[in-house]
GUDREN-51473 format. One record per residue (C-alpha): x, y, z; residue in three letters. Coordinates in steps of 0.001 Angstrom, whole numbers, plus 500000, padded with zeros to 6 digits. Layout:
<rs>
XYZALA...
</rs>
This chain:
<rs>
500000500000500000MET501237503474499138ILE500135506117501619ASP500170509836500954SER502399511777503331PRO500562513169506318THR500678516982506288PRO502699518475509091SER500157521242509625ARG496433521129509976ARG494643522403506875ALA492834525727507107ILE489069525098507324PRO487141526080504234THR484967528644505990TRP488052530344507439VAL489569530425503946LEU486501532133502493TYR486197534647505314VAL489905535540505181ALA489855535894501393LEU486726538070501492ALA488334540328504103ALA491516540666502021ILE489565541504498863LEU487404544033500721ALA490508545738502113ALA492123545733498663ALA489028547282497067ALA488766549950499761GLY492387551004499404LEU492108551220495620ARG488737552966495325LEU489213555627497978VAL490347559081496796GLY490111558425493084GLN489834562122492220ASP493087562734494059TRP494246565520491685ASP490856567321491545ALA490724567163487742GLY494148568695487100HIS495436565648485149HIS498821565627486851LEU499923562238485517HIS501328562778481989PRO500558559269480650ASP497079559432482128GLU496485562821480523ARG497424561419477125PHE495119558395477541LEU492319560742478645THR492725562671475402MET492674559452473386VAL489764557893475260GLY487551560976475055SER488058561206471273SER486879557670470512LEU483395556663469431GLY481286553521469182MET481008551588465910PRO477599550717464448GLN478164546954464697ASP480801544275465201VAL481926544445461575LEU482491548163461977GLY484690547470464999TYR486711544869463097LEU487316547255460201ASP490516548881461484THR490539551484458704ASP487225553030459711THR486513551893463286SER485950554865465653PRO487502552778468419LEU490836552824466585ASN492802555830467937PRO494668556205464645ARG491390556931462891ASN490659559684465404MET493862561684464872GLY496215559865467271HIS498744558375464886ASN501406557806467530PHE500242555383470227LEU502773553372472194SER500120551186473857TYR497692548554472729GLY494051549483472351THR492291546869474494TRP492390548657477866SER491435551966476179ILE488523550253474431THR487429548606477687LEU487370551976479458THR485428553558476599ARG482780550811476774LEU482201551475480492PHE482251555232479887ALA479546554918477229GLU477454552887479625ARG477860555449482424LEU477517558488480172GLY480960559818481121LYS482844560135477849THR484191563684477989SER487711564793478784TYR486538566085482177SER485209562769483508ASN486351559761481447ILE489575559585483419TYR487545558777486551LEU486026555802484743VAL489523554727483730GLY490713554942487321ARG487787552799488483SER488587550189485825VAL492220550157486998SER491124549752490630ALA488824546783489990TRP491303545063487708LEU493902545359490458ASP491457543739492894VAL491179540949490332LEU494979540708490442SER494818540107494195VAL492339537271493622LEU494484535735490870LEU497587535900493065VAL495632533985495688PHE494600531419493078GLY498166530937491875LEU499479530461495391GLY496679528038496151LEU497264525956493044ARG501018525785493408LEU501587525646497173TYR498361525534499189GLY495909527620501165ARG498360529326503509ARG500625530490500707VAL497655531676498659GLY496267533780501510LEU499677535208502377LEU500378536148498753ALA496968537816498416ALA497479539717501677LEU500870541050500603LEU499552542043497169THR496524543782498653ALA498709546061500791PHE501534546626498298THR501953550385497915ALA502909550254494236PHE499757548299493353HIS497607550771495274ILE499303553722493573GLN498919552351490030GLN495268551517490712ALA494633555274491130HIS495817556067487569PHE494031555714484258TYR497007553885482752THR497611550386481384VAL499752548931484187GLU496944547588486398SER495114546087483431ALA498310544535482070LEU499133542952485440THR495673541403485755ALA495756539919482257PHE499258538489482708VAL498217536892486005LEU495163535404484294LEU497445533829481681ALA499764532425484355LEU496802531096486325PHE495564529204483275GLY499027527833482475LEU499438526587486043ALA496077524868485778GLY497026523238482479ALA500114521724484103LEU497998520169486860ARG495045519041484737ALA494698515352483907THR491849515212481404THR491759516643477861PRO488644518662478634ARG490202520242481693ARG493443520987479850ILE491490522646477031ALA489581524784479536LEU492744525932481315GLU494537526676478054LEU491542528685476853THR491760530751480018LEU495503531221479537ALA495039532205475877GLY492360534714476815LEU494651536335479373GLY497634536364477043LEU495588537834474199GLY494213540657476351MET497695541335477744ALA499146541630474219LEU496247543873473247GLY497047546134476200THR500810546454475769LYS502759544654473096VAL505936544484475188SER504414541542477048VAL505109539344473988TRP507917537800476030LEU505237535842477873LEU504369533949474691ALA507590531846474667PRO507008531091478353VAL503555529765477463ALA505076527553474746VAL507634526163477215VAL504872525380479705VAL502878523565477027LEU505892521475476041LEU506633520698479694ALA503041519588480261ALA503123517355477185ALA506464515821478236PHE505222515232481774ARG502117513447480557ARG504137511299478161SER506450510244481006ARG503607509382483412SER501644506264482415PRO497951506549483031SER496044504316485382ALA494561502520482382THR498011501684481049ASP498943500224484418ASP495840498038484524VAL496280496697480993LEU500009496066481298ALA501282492544481922ASP497819491176483068GLY497735488641485849GLY499433488434489204GLY499365490917492039ILE502457492883492877ASP503060496000494912ALA501321499106493540PRO503267500751490788ARG505193503816491783ALA503958505941488899ALA500225505598489417GLY499867503739492678GLY497544501223490954VAL498102497455491218PRO497690495018488385GLU494304493372487733PRO492698491228490395ALA492579487484489971LEU490309484998491802PRO491481484038495262GLY493684487101495767THR493682490187497942THR494081493587496282VAL494879496921497881THR494077499968495775LEU495722503278496606ALA495109505724493741PRO497774508368493336SER496551511874494133SER498514513279491194ALA496328511419488695ASP492986512362490225MET490650515205489369GLU489904518011491803ALA486283516826491716THR487455513845493812THR486241511380491186THR488629509037489387ALA487700506241487034GLU489889503407485894ILE488560502029482652GLU489822498932480884ALA488624497205477773GLU489525493686478927GLU489272492332482427LEU490730489140483864PRO488277486684485305GLU487274487584488831GLY487853491342488561ALA485409493247490715VAL483848496682490930HIS484195498646494171VAL482410501910494958GLU484311503889497584LEU482721506134500185ASP484941509081499251ALA483376509432495822GLY486086507624493878ILE484950504844491589ASP487647502196491500VAL486686499346489227GLY487094498885485556HIS483863500395484367GLY481951497158485003LEU479448496116487598ASP480030493063489733MET477118491402487990ALA478747492076484616ASP481997490526485826ALA480172487456487086GLY481170488093490686VAL478693488060493604PRO477949491397495237GLU479846492651498268ALA478535491162501481GLY477440487918499886SER479124484598500532GLU482690484383499317GLY483458488051498775ILE483679491144500908SER484277494800500106SER485821496903502866VAL486210500596502100PRO488643502337504390SER487386505126506619GLU490529507129505915ARG490138509919503387ALA492847512492503797GLN492246515776502013ARG494853518453501737THR494506522014500461SER492009523951498726SER488446524846498223ALA486578524587495032GLY488506523838491908GLU491873525285492801PHE493468522161494283SER492497519011496079MET494214515704496665THR492661512503497865GLU494185509393499353SER491731506555499681VAL492342502893500364ASP490050499983499659ALA490598496320500284ALA488821493703498217VAL489105490132499329THR487745487020497670GLN487700484211500181GLU487960480496499510GLU485469478242501316PRO487038476659504377HIS487345472869504626THR488285471060507795ALA491666469320507758GLY492399465777508794ALA493514466776512319ASP490670469183512955GLU487656467907514926PRO484446467732513001VAL481481469353514713ALA478654466861515331PRO475514467316513354LEU472518468586515282PRO470026465939516345GLU467017465635514142GLN463611465593515800PRO461798462280515573PRO459373461949512743ILE455823461014513636GLY
</rs>
């Protein structure tokens, strides 16, 4: 049996995690939203003043095709007389969309909308820092990282400017969060979801400031590392189908023993690295040796080969000749929700042979039969 290492510290309860995170985010929002009109409309920040001029000159296209037509789109600063623009257009466009909604599109008030967008995107950065720490190291690290980010003076300062730095930071963190998730994902669907998130963040970051293109090679390296890691780690299915017959110690890679045979005892200890954060893992095999059984564990992990006991021709657990004993131990470490969760569950399946008395063992006398008639 392969046991997961027992954590040296007690895990933070989920409700404490949520309360602490909510308090950190509330503090971060308060520090970033207070005193937004700090210069009383004097436009003291030179980059912000330039972006205010650009943002107030933009307009809304008639439809999506008008937006995509870069030669005529009113959301393209170059079409509105600003031929020299050292930034991308995505954060400027985002601010203009909110300004249109709020009716604050003039030079005298659009900068306040831009400052609010910067503030909320920086709060999102605090949340993403928490998510990264949680995925990579655990709850304590995630909370500590979020706390430090929330009270970082430079973050608070930049959140009070209508500039691109806060937006760029949030989008880069979103890309890193998705890449970290892709490295930890074990199913194609989950990998696709995480990579979509990473691509969305990277695309918005490039649309905000093109100098972040250096993140693109990092993303490629992460993708190659994830592919190499998966190719070097055999799946649980490969372990079950390999070498059929015989019971040895669980394999080091997946922690899954070889298929069960009649008259044997099997201990299943699925590896936490190959299990989904939803706490459900399935081991599917196309061919099963005779006597393989299906066990449903209390912890929500289905260990069996996709067949019922009736399909395998084996009597149900609790009937004569077979017993199914799920362990009461289910050790969970780290993380609420989807960020990270590991499970270590043991189950013992034993098929017993009927007992026959030996030559030296006394034979119990048969009970007396009542007289007939």
